[in-house]
PAZAPA-4460 file (N, C-alpha, C; in steps of 0.05 Angstrom, whole numbers, plus 32768, in hexadecimal, padded with zeros to 4 digits):
% residues 341
    n_x    n_y    n_z   ca_x   ca_y   ca_z    c_x    c_y    c_z   seq   type   mol
   7FE3   7F7C   839E   7FF3   7F90   8390   7FFB   7FA7   83A2     1      X     A
   7FED   7FAA   83B8   7FF3   7FBF   83CB   8011   7FBD   83D4     2      X     A
   801A   7FA4   83D8   8036   7FA1   83E1   804A   7FAA   83CC     3      X     A
   8042   7FA8   83B3   8054   7FB0   839E   805D   7FCD   83A2     4      X     A
   804B   7FDE   83A9   8051   7FF9   83AE   8055   8000   83CC     5      X     A
   8057   7FEB   83DB   805A   7FEE   83F8   8074   7FFB   8400     6      X     A
   8073   8009   8417   808B   8018   841F   80A2   8006   8428     7      X     A
   809B   7FED   8430   80B1   7FDD   843C   80C6   7FD6   8427     8      X     A
   80BF   7FD1   840F   80D2   7FCB   83FA   80E2   7FE4   83F3     9      X     A
   80D5   7FFA   83F3   80E3   8013   83ED   80F7   8019   8403    10      X     A
   80F0   8015   841C   8103   801A   8432   811B   8007   8431    11      X     A
   8116   7FEE   842A   812D   7FDB   8427   813F   7FE5   8410    12      X     A
   8133   7FED   83FA   8142   7FF7   83E4   8153   800F   83EB    13      X     A
   8147   8022   83F9   8155   803A   8401   816D   8033   8414    14      X     A
   8168   8020   8426   817D   8017   8438   8195   800B   8428    15      X     A
   818F   7FFB   8414   81A4   7FEF   8403   81B2   8005   83F4    16      X     A
   81A3   8018   83E9   81B0   802D   83DA   81C3   803D   83EB    17      X     A
   81BB   8044   8404   81CC   8053   8416   81E5   8043   841E    18      X     A
   81E1   8029   8422   81F8   8018   8429   820D   8018   8413    19      X     A
   8204   8013   83FA   8217   8012   83E4   8223   802E   83DD    20      X     A
   8212   8043   83E1   821D   805E   83DD   8233   8064   83F1    21      X     A
   822F   805B   840A   8244   805F   841E   825E   8052   8415    22      X     A
   825C   8039   840B   8274   802B   8401   8281   803A   83EB    23      X     A
   8271   8048   83DB   827C   8056   83C4   828A   8070   83CC    24      X     A
   8280   807E   83E0   828A   8099   83E7   829F   8098   83FE    25      X     A
   82A2   8082   840B   82B2   8082   8424   82CF   8089   841F    26      X     A
   82DA   8083   8407   82F6   8088   8402   82FB   809D   83EC    27      X     A
   82E8   80AE   83E6   82EB   80C1   83D1   82F2   80DC   83DB    28      X     A
   82FF   80EC   83CA   8305   8108   83CF   82F1   8118   83BE    29      X     A
   82DF   8126   83CB   82CA   8134   83BD   82D5   814B   83AC    30      X     A
   82EB   8156   83B4   82F7   816B   83A3   8301   815F   8389    31      X     A
   830D   8147   838A   8316   8139   8372   82FF   8131   8360    32      X     A
   82E8   812B   836C   82D0   8125   835D   82C7   813E   834E    33      X     A
   82C8   8155   835B   82C1   816E   834F   82D3   8175   8337    34      X     A
   82ED   8171   833B   8301   8176   8326   82FB   8164   830E    35      X     A
   82F6   814B   8313   82F0   8138   82FD   82D7   8140   82EE    36      X     A
   82C3   8149   82FC   82AA   8152   82EF   82AE   816B   82DF    37      X     A
   82BE   817E   82E9   82C2   8197   82DB   82D3   8192   82C2    38      X     A
   82E4   817E   82C2   82F6   8179   82AB   82E8   8169   8295    39      X     A
   82D1   815E   829B   82C3   814D   8287   82BA   815D   826F    40      X     A
   82BA   8150   8258   82B0   815B   823F   8294   8152   823B    41      X     A
   8280   8163   8241   8265   815A   8241   8258   815D   8225    42      X     A
   8268   8162   8211   825E   8160   81F5   8258   8143   81EE    43      X     A
   8262   8131   81FE   825C   8114   81F9   8241   810C   8203    44      X     A
   8233   811E   8212   8219   8117   821D   8204   8111   8207    45      X     A
   8203   8122   81F3   81EF   811E   81DE   81F2   8103   81D0    46      X     A
   820A   80FB   81C6   820C   80E1   81B9   8206   80CA   81CD    47      X     A
   820E   80CE   81E6   8209   80B9   81FA   81EB   80B5   81FE    48      X     A
   81DC   80CC   8201   81BF   80CA   8204   81B2   80BE   81EB    49      X     A
   81BD   80C5   81D4   81B2   80B9   81BB   81B5   809B   81BB    50      X     A
   81CC   8091   81C4   81D1   8074   81C5   81BE   8067   81DA    51      X     A
   81BB   8074   81F1   81AA   8069   8207   818D   8066   81FD    52      X     A
   8183   807B   81F1   8166   807A   81E8   8163   8068   81D0    53      X     A
   8178   8066   81BF   8176   8053   81A9   8174   8037   81B4    54      X     A
   8183   8031   81C9   8181   8016   81D5   8165   8011   81E0    55      X     A
   8159   8026   81EC   813E   8023   81F7   812A   801E   81E0    56      X     A
   812E   802C   81CA   811C   8028   81B3   811F   800B   81A8    57      X     A
   8138   8002   81A7   813C   7FE6   819D   812F   7FD2   81B1    58      X     A
   812F   7FD8   81CA   8121   7FC7   81DE   8103   7FC6   81D7    59      X     A
   80F7   7FDC   81D0   80DB   7FDC   81C9   80D6   7FCC   81B0    60      X     A
   80E9   7FCE   819C   80E6   7FBF   8184   80E8   7FA1   818A    61      X     A
   80FB   7F99   819B   80FE   7F7D   81A3   80E5   7F73   81B2    62      X     A
   80DA   7F84   81C3   80C2   7F7D   81D2   80AB   7F78   81C0    63      X     A
   80AA   7F88   81AA   8094   7F85   8197   8095   7F69   818A    64      X     A
   80AD   7F5F   8184   80AF   7F44   8179   80A6   7F2F   818E    65      X     A
   80AC   7F34   81A7   80A4   7F20   81BC   8086   7F21   81C0    66      X     A
   8079   7F38   81BD   805C   7F3A   81C1   804C   7F32   81A8    67      X     A
   805A   7F33   8191   804B   7F2F   8177   803B   7F16   8176    68      X     A
   8044   7EFF   8180   8033   7EE7   817F   8019   7EE9   818F    69      X     A
   8019   7EFC   81A3   8001   7F00   81B3   7FEF   7F15   81A6    70      X     A
   7FFC   7F2C   819F   7FED   7F42   8193   8001   7F56   8187    71      X     A
   7FFB   7F60   8170   800C   7F75   8164   8006   7F8F   8171    72      X     A
   801A   7F9C   817B   8017   7FB6   8189   802A   7FCA   817C    73      X     A
   8020   7FE2   8179   8030   7FF7   816B   8047   8000   817D    74      X     A
   805C   800A   816F   8075   8011   817D   8071   8028   8191    75      X     A
   805F   803B   818B   805C   8051   819D   8053   8048   81B9    76      X     A
   803F   8035   81B9   8035   802A   81D2   804B   801C   81E1    77      X     A
   805B   800C   81D3   8070   7FFC   81E0   8086   800E   81EB    78      X     A
   808F   8021   81DB   80A4   8033   81E4   809B   8044   81FB    79      X     A
   8083   804E   81F9   8077   805E   820F   8076   804E   8229    80      X     A
   806B   8036   8227   8069   8025   823E   8084   801D   824A    81      X     A
   8097   8018   8238   80B2   8011   8241   80BF   8028   8251    82      X     A
   80BC   8040   8247   80C8   8057   8254   80BA   805D   826F    83      X     A
   80A0   8059   826F   8091   805E   8288   809A   8049   829D    84      X     A
   809D   8030   8294   80A6   801B   82A7   80C2   8020   82B1    85      X     A
   80D4   8029   829F   80EF   802F   82A8   80EF   8046   82BB    86      X     A
   80DD   805A   82B7   80DB   8070   82CA   80D3   8066   82E5    87      X     A
   80C0   8054   82E7   80B8   8049   8300   80CE   8039   830D    88      X     A
   80DF   802C   82FD   80F5   801D   8309   8109   802F   8318    89      X     A
   8109   8049   8311   811B   805B   831E   8115   805E   833C    90      X     A
   80FB   805E   8343   80F4   8062   835F   80E5   804B   836C    91      X     A
   80E1   8035   835C   80D5   801D   8368   80EA   8008   836A    92      X     A
   80EA   7FF8   8380   80FE   7FE3   8383   80F6   7FCA   8373    93      X     A
   8109   7FB8   8370   8104   7F9D   8365   80F9   7F9D   8349    94      X     A
   8101   7FB0   8338   80F8   7FB1   831C   80DA   7FB1   831A    95      X     A
   80CC   7FBD   832C   80AF   7FBD   832B   80A4   7FCE   8315    96      X     A
   80B5   7FDF   8308   80AD   7FEE   82F1   80A5   7FDC   82DA    97      X     A
   80AF   7FC3   82DA   80A8   7FB0   82C5   808A   7FA9   82C7    98      X     A
   8080   7FA7   82DF   8063   7FA2   82E2   8053   7FBA   82D8    99      X     A
   805D   7FD2   82DD   8050   7FEA   82D4   804F   7FEA   82B5   100      X     A
   8066   7FE2   82A9   8068   7FE1   828C   8052   7FCF   8281   101      X     A
   804E   7FB8   828D   803A   7FA5   8283   801E   7FB1   8288   102      X     A
   801A   7FBE   829E   8000   7FCA   82A5   7FF9   7FE0   8290   103      X     A
   800C   7FF1   8289   8006   8007   8276   7FFE   7FFC   825B   104      X     A
   800B   7FE7   8251   8004   7FDB   8238   7FE8   7FCE   823A   105      X     A
   7FE2   7FC1   8250   7FC8   7FB4   8254   7FB1   7FC8   8254   106      X     A
   7FB7   7FE1   825D   7FA2   7FF5   825D   7F9C   8000   8241   107      X     A
   7FAF   7FFD   822F   7FAB   8008   8214   7FA2   7FF2   8201   108      X     A
   7FA8   7FD9   8207   7FA0   7FC3   81F5   7F93   7FAD   8205   109      X     A
   7F80   7F9F   81FA   7F72   7F8A   8209   7F83   7F71   820D   110      X     A
   7F97   7F74   821E   7FA8   7F5E   8225   7FAC   7F5E   8244   111      X     A
   7FAB   7F46   8250   7FB0   7F45   826D   7FCD   7F4C   8274   112      X     A
   7FD0   7F5C   8289   7FEB   7F65   8290   7FFE   7F4D   8296   113      X     A
   7FF3   7F38   82A1   8003   7F21   82A8   800F   7F13   828F   114      X     A
   8000   7F13   8279   800A   7F08   8260   8020   7F19   8254   115      X     A
   801C   7F34   8256   8031   7F46   824D   804A   7F43   825E   116      X     A
   8046   7F3F   8278   805D   7F3C   828A   806C   7F23   8283   117      X     A
   805F   7F0F   8279   806D   7EF6   8270   8082   7EFD   825B   118      X     A
   807B   7F0F   8248   808E   7F16   8233   80A5   7F26   823F   119      X     A
   80A0   7F35   8254   80B5   7F45   8261   80C9   7F32   8270   120      X     A
   80BE   7F1D   827B   80D0   7F09   8288   80E2   7EFC   8273   121      X     A
   80D7   7EF5   825C   80E7   7EEA   8246   80FC   7EFF   823D   122      X     A
   80F4   7F18   823C   8107   7F2D   8235   811E   7F2E   8248   123      X     A
   8119   7F2C   8262   812E   7F2D   8276   8140   7F15   8274   124      X     A
   8134   7EFE   826E   8145   7EE5   826B   8158   7EE9   8253   125      X     A
   814E   7EF4   823D   815F   7EFA   8226   8175   7F0C   822E   126      X     A
   816F   7F21   823E   8183   7F34   8246   8199   7F27   8257   127      X     A
   8190   7F16   8269   81A4   7F08   827B   81B6   7EF5   826A   128      X     A
   81AA   7EE7   8257   81BA   7ED6   8246   81CE   7EE6   8236   129      X     A
   81C5   7EFD   822C   81D8   7F0F   821D   81EE   7F19   822F   130      X     A
   81E7   7F21   8247   81FB   7F2A   825A   820E   7F14   8261   131      X     A
   8204   7EFC   8265   8216   7EE5   826B   8229   7EDF   8254   132      X     A
   821F   7EE2   823B   8230   7EDF   8224   8247   7EF3   8224   133      X     A
   8240   7F0C   822A   8254   7F21   822C   8267   7F1C   8244   134      X     A
   825C   7F12   8259   826C   7F0C   8271   8280   7EF5   826B   135      X     A
   8277   7EE1   825C   8289   7ECB   8255   829F   7ED5   8244   136      X     A
   8299   7EE7   8231   82AD   7EF2   8220   82C1   7F03   8230   137      X     A
   82B6   7F13   8243   82C6   7F24   8254   82D8   7F13   8266   138      X     A
   82CE   7EFC   8270   82DF   7EEB   8281   82F8   7EE1   8272   139      X     A
   82F5   7EDD   8258   830C   7ED4   8248   8321   7EE9   8245   140      X     A
   8319   7F02   8243   832C   7F17   823C   8334   7F29   8254   141      X     A
   8327   7F25   826B   832D   7F36   8282   832C   7F25   829C   142      X     A
   8340   7F29   82AD   8341   7F19   82C7   832E   7F25   82DC   143      X     A
   8315   7F1E   82DB   8302   7F28   82EE   8308   7F1E   830A   144      X     A
   8300   7F2E   831F   8302   7F24   833A   82EF   7F0C   833E   145      X     A
   82F5   7EFC   8352   82E5   7EE4   8357   82C8   7EEA   835C   146      X     A
   82C2   7F01   836A   82A6   7F07   8370   8296   7F0C   8357   147      X     A
   82A3   7F17   8342   8295   7F1C   8329   828F   7F02   831B   148      X     A
   82A4   7EF0   831B   82A0   7ED6   830E   828A   7EC6   831C   149      X     A
   828A   7EC6   8337   8276   7EB8   8346   825A   7EC3   8340   150      X     A
   8258   7EDE   833E   823E   7EEA   8337   8235   7EE1   831C   151      X     A
   8248   7EDF   8309   8240   7ED6   82EF   8237   7EB9   82EF   152      X     A
   8244   7EA8   82FE   823C   7E8C   82FF   8221   7E89   830D   153      X     A
   821D   7E98   8322   8203   7E97   8330   81ED   7EA1   831E   154      X     A
   81F2   7EB7   8310   81DE   7EC2   82FD   81D7   7EAE   82E7   155      X     A
   81EC   7EA1   82DD   81E8   7E8D   82C7   81D7   7E76   82D2   156      X     A
   81DE   7E6C   82EA   81CF   7E55   82F5   81B2   7E5D   82FB   157      X     A
   81AF   7E75   8306   8194   7E7F   830C   8182   7E82   82F3   158      X     A
   818E   7E8D   82DE   817D   7E91   82C6   8177   7E77   82B8   159      X     A
   818A   7E64   82BA   8184   7E49   82AE   816D   7E3B   82BD   160      X     A
   816E   7E3E   82D8   8158   7E32   82E8   813D   7E3F   82E1   161      X     A
   813D   7E5A   82E0   8125   7E68   82DA   811A   7E61   82BE   162      X     A
   812D   7E60   82AB   8125   7E59   8290   8119   7E3C   828E   163      X     A
   8126   7E2A   829D   811D   7E0E   829D   8101   7E0C   82A9   164      X     A
   80FD   7E1B   82BF   80E2   7E1B   82CC   80CD   7E26   82B9   165      X     A
   80D3   7E3C   82AB   80C0   7E47   8299   80B9   7E34   8282   166      X     A
   80CE   7E27   8277   80CA   7E14   8261   80B8   7DFD   826B   167      X     A
   80BE   7DF2   8282   80AE   7DDC   828D   8091   7DE4   8292   168      X     A
   808E   7DFC   829E   8073   7E06   82A3   8063   7E0A   8289   169      X     A
   8071   7E14   8275   8063   7E19   825B   805C   7DFF   824D   170      X     A
   806F   7DEB   824D   806A   7DD2   8240   8056   7DC0   824E   171      X     A
   8055   7DC4   8269   8043   7DB3   8279   8031   7DC6   8289   172      X     A
   8023   7DD7   827B   8013   7DED   8287   7FFE   7DE2   829A   173      X     A
   7FEF   7DCE   8292   7FDA   7DC3   82A4   7FE6   7DB8   82BE   174      X     A
   7FFC   7DAA   82BB   8009   7D9F   82D3   8014   7DB5   82E5   175      X     A
   8020   7DC9   82D8   802A   7DE0   82E8   8014   7DED   82F7   176      X     A
   7FFD   7DF1   82EA   7FE7   7DFE   82F8   7FDC   7DED   830E   177      X     A
   7FDD   7DD2   830A   7FD4   7DC0   831F   7FE6   7DC2   8337   178      X     A
   8000   7DC3   8333   8014   7DC5   8349   8010   7DDF   8358   179      X     A
   800D   7DF5   8348   8009   7E0F   8355   7FEF   7E0F   8365   180      X     A
   7FDA   7E01   835A   7FC1   7E00   8368   7FC3   7DF1   8383   181      X     A
   7FD4   7DDC   8383   7FD9   7DCE   839C   7FE8   7DE0   83B0   182      X     A
   7FFB   7DF0   83A6   800B   7E01   83B7   7FFA   7E17   83C3   183      X     A
   7FE5   7E1F   83B5   7FD4   7E36   83BF   7FB9   7E2C   83CA   184      X     A
   7FB7   7E11   83CE   7F9E   7E06   83D7   7F95   7E10   83F2   185      X     A
   7FA9   7E17   8403   7FA2   7E20   841E   7F99   7E3E   841F   186      X     A
   7F9D   7E4C   8409   7F94   7E68   8407   7F76   7E6A   8402   187      X     A
   7F6A   7E81   8409   7F4E   7E84   8402   7F49   7E80   83E4   188      X     A
   7F32   7E76   83DC   7F2D   7E6F   83C1   7F31   7E86   83AD   189      X     A
   7F29   7E9F   83B6   7F2B   7EB5   83A3   7F49   7EBB   839D   190      X     A
   7F5B   7EB7   83B1   7F77   7EBB   83AC   7F83   7EA5   839A   191      X     A
   7F7D   7E8C   83A1   7F88   7E76   8391   7F7E   7E77   8374   192      X     A
   7F64   7E7F   8371   7F59   7E82   8356   7F67   7E98   8346   193      X     A
   7F6D   7EAE   8354   7F7B   7EC4   8346   7F97   7EBC   833F   194      X     A
   7FA5   7EAE   8350   7FC0   7EA5   834A   7FBF   7E92   8332   195      X     A
   7FAB   7E81   8331   7FA8   7E6F   831A   7FA4   7E7E   8300   196      X     A
   7F93   7E93   8301   7F8D   7EA3   82E9   7FA6   7EB2   82E0   197      X     A
   7FB5   7EBE   82F3   7FCD   7ECD   82ED   7FE2   7EBB   82E1   198      X     A
   7FE5   7EA3   82ED   7FF9   7E90   82E2   7FF3   7E88   82C6   199      X     A
   7FD9   7E82   82C1   7FD0   7E79   82A7   7FD5   7E8F   8292   200      X     A
   7FCE   7EA8   829A   7FD2   7EBF   8288   7FEF   7EC4   8283   201      X     A
   7FFF   7EC2   8298   801C   7EC6   8296   8028   7EB1   8282   202      X     A
   8021   7E98   8285   802C   7E83   8274   8022   7E87   8257   203      X     A
   800A   7E92   8253   8001   7E98   8238   8011   7EAE   822B   204      X     A
   801F   7EBE   823B   8030   7ED3   8230   804B   7EC9   8228   205      X     A
   8052   7EB0   822F   806B   7EA4   8227   8066   7E92   820F   206      X     A
   806B   7E9E   81F8   8064   7E90   81DF   807C   7E91   81CC   207      X     A
   807E   7E7E   81B9   8093   7E80   81A5   8090   7E99   8194   208      X     A
   80A6   7EA2   8188   80A4   7EB9   8176   8094   7EB1   815D   209      X     A
   8089   7EC6   8150   8076   7EC1   813B   8083   7EB3   8123   210      X     A
   809C   7EBB   811C   80AA   7EB0   8105   80C6   7EA8   810D   211      X     A
   80D1   7E94   80FE   80EB   7E8A   8105   8101   7E9F   8104   212      X     A
   80FF   7EB0   80F0   8114   7EC5   80ED   8113   7EDA   8103   213      X     A
   80FD   7EDB   8111   80FA   7EEE   8127   810E   7EE7   813E   214      X     A
   8115   7ECE   8140   8129   7EC6   8155   8144   7ED3   814F   215      X     A
   814B   7ED4   8135   8164   7EE1   812D   8163   7EFF   8132   216      X     A
   814C   7F0A   812B   8148   7F27   812F   814A   7F2E   814D   217      X     A
   813D   7F1F   815E   813E   7F24   817B   815B   7F21   8185   218      X     A
   816A   7F0D   817B   8185   7F09   8183   8197   7F21   817B   219      X     A
   8194   7F2A   8162   81A4   7F41   8159   819D   7F5A   8168   220      X     A
   8183   7F5E   816D   817A   7F76   817C   8187   7F75   8198   221      X     A
   8187   7F5E   81A5   8192   7F5C   81C0   81B0   7F63   81C0   222      X     A
   81BE   7F59   81AC   81DB   7F5F   81AB   81E0   7F7D   81A6   223      X     A
   81CF   7F89   8195   81D3   7FA6   818F   81CC   7FB6   81A8   224      X     A
   81B7   7FAE   81B6   81AF   7FBD   81CF   81C6   7FBD   81E3   225      X     A
   81D3   7FA6   81E7   81E9   7FA5   81FA   8202   7FB3   81F0   226      X     A
   8206   7FB2   81D6   821C   7FC1   81CA   8218   7FDF   81CE   227      X     A
   81FF   7FE8   81CD   81F9   8005   81D3   8201   800C   81EF   228      X     A
   81FA   7FFA   8202   8201   7FFF   821E   8220   8002   8221   229      X     A
   822F   7FF0   8214   824C   7FF1   8216   8257   800A   8209   230      X     A
   824C   8012   81F2   8255   802A   81E4   824F   8043   81F4   231      X     A
   8239   8043   8203   8233   805A   8214   8249   805E   8229   232      X     A
   8252   8048   8235   8269   804A   8248   8281   8056   823A   233      X     A
   8287   804C   8222   829E   8055   8213   829D   8073   820E   234      X     A
   8286   807D   8207   8283   809A   8201   8288   80AB   821A   235      X     A
   827F   80A1   8231   8283   80B0   824A   82A1   80AD   8253   236      X     A
   82AE   8097   824C   82CB   8096   8250   82D9   80AD   8241   237      X     A
   82D0   80B2   8228   82DC   80C8   8219   82D5   80E3   8226   238      X     A
   82BD   80E5   8231   82B5   80FE   823E   82C8   8105   8255   239      X     A
   82D0   80F1   8264   82E2   80F5   827B   82FF   80F1   8274   240      X     A
   8304   80EB   825A   8320   80E7   8251   832E   80D0   8260   241      X     A
   831E   80BD   8269   832A   80A6   8278   833C   8095   8267   242      X     A
   8335   8093   824D   8345   8082   823C   8362   808B   823A   243      X     A
   8366   80A6   8239   8381   80B1   8237   838E   80B2   8253   244      X     A
   837E   80BB   8267   838A   80BF   8281   8392   80A4   828E   245      X     A
   8380   8090   828C   8385   8077   829A   838B   8060   8287   246      X     A
   838E   8066   826D   8395   8052   8259   8381   803B   825A   247      X     A
   8367   8042   825A   8353   802D   825B   8353   801D   8241   248      X     A
   8354   8002   8242   8352   7FF2   822A   8336   7FF1   821F   249      X     A
   8333   7FE6   8208   8319   7FE4   81FB   8305   7FD3   820B   250      X     A
   8310   7FC0   821A   82FF   7FAE   8229   82F3   7FBB   8242   251      X     A
   82FC   7FD3   8249   82F3   7FDF   8262   82D4   7FE3   8262   252      X     A
   82CA   7FEC   824B   82AD   7FF1   8249   829D   7FD7   824E   253      X     A
   82A8   7FC1   8242   829A   7FA7   8246   829B   7F9E   8263   254      X     A
   82B2   7FA1   8270   82B5   7F9A   828C   82A2   7FAA   829D   255      X     A
   82A1   7FC4   8297   828F   7FD6   82A7   8272   7FCE   82A2   256      X     A
   826B   7FC8   828A   8250   7FC0   8284   8248   7FA6   8293   257      X     A
   825A   7F93   8293   8254   7F79   82A1   8250   7F7E   82BF   258      X     A
   8262   7F8C   82CB   8261   7F8F   82E9   824B   7FA1   82F1   259      X     A
   8246   7FB8   82E3   8231   7FCA   82EC   8215   7FBD   82E7   260      X     A
   8213   7FAB   82D4   81FA   7F9E   82D0   81F2   7F8C   82E8   261      X     A
   8206   7F83   82F7   8200   7F74   830F   81F1   7F86   8322   262      X     A
   81F7   7FA0   8322   81E8   7FB3   8334   81CB   7FB5   832C   263      X     A
   81C6   7FB3   8311   81AA   7FB4   8308   819B   7F9B   830F   264      X     A
   81AA   7F84   8312   819D   7F6B   831A   8196   7F6A   8338   265      X     A
   81A2   7F7C   8348   819B   7F7E   8364   817E   7F88   8366   266      X     A
   816B   7F79   8371   814F   7F7F   836D   8143   7F92   8382   267      X     A
   8153   7FA0   8391   8146   7FB0   83A7   814D   7FCD   83A7   268      X     A
   8160   7FD5   8397   8169   7FF1   8398   815B   8002   8383   269      X     A
   8149   8015   838B   813B   8025   8378   814E   8036   8367   270      X     A
   814B   8034   834C   815C   8043   833B   8179   803A   833C   271      X     A
   817F   8023   8349   819A   8018   834C   81AD   802D   8357   272      X     A
   81A3   803F   8367   81B3   8053   8374   81C5   8046   8389   273      X     A
   81DE   804C   8389   81F0   8040   839D   81FD   8027   8391   274      X     A
   81EC   8013   838A   81F7   7FFB   837F   8205   8000   8365   275      X     A
   81F9   8010   8354   8205   8016   833A   821F   8026   833E   276      X     A
   821E   803A   834F   8235   804C   8354   824D   803D   835F   277      X     A
   8247   802B   8372   825D   801D   837F   826A   8009   836C   278      X     A
   8259   7FFA   835D   8264   7FE6   834B   8272   7FF3   8333   279      X     A
   8268   800A   832A   8275   801A   8315   8291   8023   831E   280      X     A
   8292   802D   8337   82AB   8036   8342   82BE   801E   8345   281      X     A
   82B3   8008   834E   82C3   7FF0   8352   82CF   7FE6   8337   282      X     A
   82BE   7FE7   8323   82C7   7FDE   8308   82DD   7FEF   82FD   283      X     A
   82DB   8009   8300   82F0   801B   82F6   830A   8017   8306   284      X     A
   8306   8010   8320   831E   800B   8330   832E   7FF4   8326   285      X     A
   8322   7FE1   8318   8331   7FCB   830C   8345   7FD5   82F6   286      X     A
   8340   7FED   82EC   8351   7FF9   82D8   8361   8010   82E3   287      X     A
   8364   8010   82FE   8374   8024   830C   8369   8040   830A   288      X     A
   834F   8043   8306   8342   805D   8307   833D   8063   8325   289      X     A
   8347   807A   832F   8343   8080   834C   8326   8082   8353   290      X     A
   8320   807E   836D   8304   807D   8376   82F5   8097   8371   291      X     A
   8302   80AE   8374   82F3   80C7   8371   82EA   80CD   8355   292      X     A
   82FB   80CD   8341   82F1   80D0   8325   82DF   80B9   831C   293      X     A
   82E4   80A1   8326   82D3   808B   831F   82B7   808F   8329   294      X     A
   82B4   809A   8341   8299   809F   834B   828B   80B6   833C   295      X     A
   829B   80CA   8334   8290   80DF   8324   8285   80D4   830A   296      X     A
   8295   80C2   82FD   828C   80B5   82E5   8272   80A6   82EA   297      X     A
   8271   8098   8301   8259   8088   8307   8240   809A   8309   298      X     A
   8243   80B1   8317   822C   80C3   831A   8223   80CD   82FF   299      X     A
   8236   80D4   82ED   822E   80DF   82D3   8221   80C9   82C2   300      X     A
   822D   80B1   82C2   8222   809B   82B3   8206   8093   82BD   301      X     A
   8203   8093   82D7   81E9   808D   82E2   81D4   80A2   82DA   302      X     A
   81DD   80BB   82DC   81CB   80D1   82D5   81C2   80D0   82B8   303      X     A
   81D5   80C9   82A6   81CE   80C8   828A   81BB   80B1   8284   304      X     A
   81BC   809C   8294   81AA   8085   8290   818F   8089   829C   305      X     A
   818D   809A   82B1   8174   809A   82C1   8165   80B5   82C0   306      X     A
   8173   80CC   82C0   8165   80E6   82BF   8155   80E9   82A5   307      X     A
   8161   80E4   828E   8151   80E7   8275   8139   80D3   8275   308      X     A
   813D   80BB   827F   8127   80A7   8280   8111   80B2   8292   309      X     A
   8118   80BE   82A8   8104   80CA   82BB   80F4   80DF   82AC   310      X     A
   8102   80F1   829E   80F4   8107   8290   80E2   80FC   827A   311      X     A
   80ED   80EB   8269   80DE   80E0   8252   80C6   80CF   825D   312      X     A
   80CB   80C0   8272   80B6   80AF   827E   809F   80C0   8288   313      X     A
   80A5   80D7   8295   8090   80E9   829F   8081   80F5   8287   314      X     A
   808F   80FB   8272   8082   8107   825A   806E   80F3   824F   315      X     A
   8077   80DA   824B   8065   80C5   8241   804E   80C0   8254   316      X     A
   8054   80C0   826E   803F   80BC   8282   8029   80D1   827F   317      X     A
   8031   80EA   827C   801E   80FF   8278   800F   80FC   825E   318      X     A
   801E   80F5   8248   8011   80F2   822E   7FFC   80DC   822E   319      X     A
   8001   80C7   823F   7FEE   80B1   8240   7FD7   80B7   8253   320      X     A
   7FD7   80CF   825F   7FC2   80D7   8272   7FC3   80C8   828C   321      X     A
   7FDC   80C0   8294   7FE0   80B1   82AC   7FF1   80C1   82C0   322      X     A
   7FF2   80B8   82D9   8004   80C3   82ED   800C   80AE   8300   323      X     A
   8021   80B3   8310   802C   809F   8322   8017   8096   8336   324      X     A
   800A   80A8   8343   7FF6   80A0   8357   7FDE   8092   834A   325      X     A
   7FD7   809B   8332   7FC1   808E   8324   7FC6   8071   831D   326      X     A
   7FDF   806C   8314   7FE6   8050   830D   7FE6   803F   8326   327      X     A
   7FF1   804A   833C   7FF1   803B   8355   7FD5   8035   835F   328      X     A
   7FC3   8049   835D   7FA8   8046   8366   7F99   8032   8354   329      X     A
   7F9C   8034   833A   7F8D   8023   8328   7F96   8006   832A   330      X     A
   7FB0   8001   832D   7FB9   7FE5   8331   7FAE   7FDA   834A   331      X     A
   7FAE   7FEA   835F   7FA4   7FE1   8379   7F86   7FDB   8377   332      X     A
   7F77   7FED   836A   7F5A   7FE9   8367   7F54   7FD0   8356   333      X     A
   7F63   7FCC   8341   7F5E   7FB5   8330   7F64   7F9B   833F   334      X     A
   7F79   7F9C   834F   7F80   7F84   835F   7F6A   7F7E   8373   335      X     A
   7F61   7F93   8381   7F4C   7F8F   8395   7F32   7F85   8389   336      X     A
   7F2C   7F90   8370   7F13   7F87   8363   7F15   7F6A   835B   337      X     A
   7F2D   7F62   8350   7F31   7F47   8347   7F30   7F34   835F   338      X     A
   7F3C   7F3B   8375   7F3C   7F29   838C   7F21   7F26   8399   339      X     A
   7F10   7F3A   8394   7EF5   7F3A   83A0   7EE1   7F29   8390   340      X     A
   7EEA   7F21   8377   7ED8   7F12   8366   7ED3   7EF6   8372   341      X     A
***
């Protein structure tokens, strides 16, 4: 677990962020960015933040349904853990905040973190399927560039492969563990044994929903969550008056949602800094929004999505009696203790 918090991944992430940020700022006029920011109507911030946090709450509700077959957990614990994990995602690369999210829940309830993480993997698969559904709809109504279409096809193929592997591992768990055992046979016994335990616990976290109608509830929740994301873009369009100035069609928010989500799928940029800004700017460019106001929009949208999460995550972290260094130290100590058994 030491490598999870290791500096090398952070350095790679920072390098990627700087590279994408350079691409975003190389052709902008900073004075025009300032003018666009000054002209914005920031009364739209409050409803935008309301929509953003409502989507986070719905994520916690959906997560509760995914965890319910394993153990019933109260909403406060799930929402608190989710916000803490999202806060860690801001400065940790490769979505490592999801591991923190599982860890925080495991500290409050007698559940192994690897089993909880299994439900988070399922959650992410659901998100990607929902995104791909939106992407397919967007492909029909908007002429995306080839690179966006190829990204969609690659994402779809990748998630199908991952889903197929998980299904096969779950349905043939003993055989999967045997194969993994053969793959780790050359490792020291304490490491191979730990990998076996983690895999077994992870697969135990991938379970069917408790009731049949829960599948419908999870589907509806997923659609509402992504609709919230799209509506947040629409509200900030109004804040910058882009709809009137650049005659943005109704589909612009969907296109922006699809393309900027690709930046979130890039697994190495902490807080998606640079990747998010460049792809947001690129998306608005498809609708003839100049680079300078587009980048201003990107900074504001990114800030609305991440600064409040950082603040609320820190509040929950303090309320739980935790801190960043403490979580890092405890995970490292638990890993070392487990490996030493």
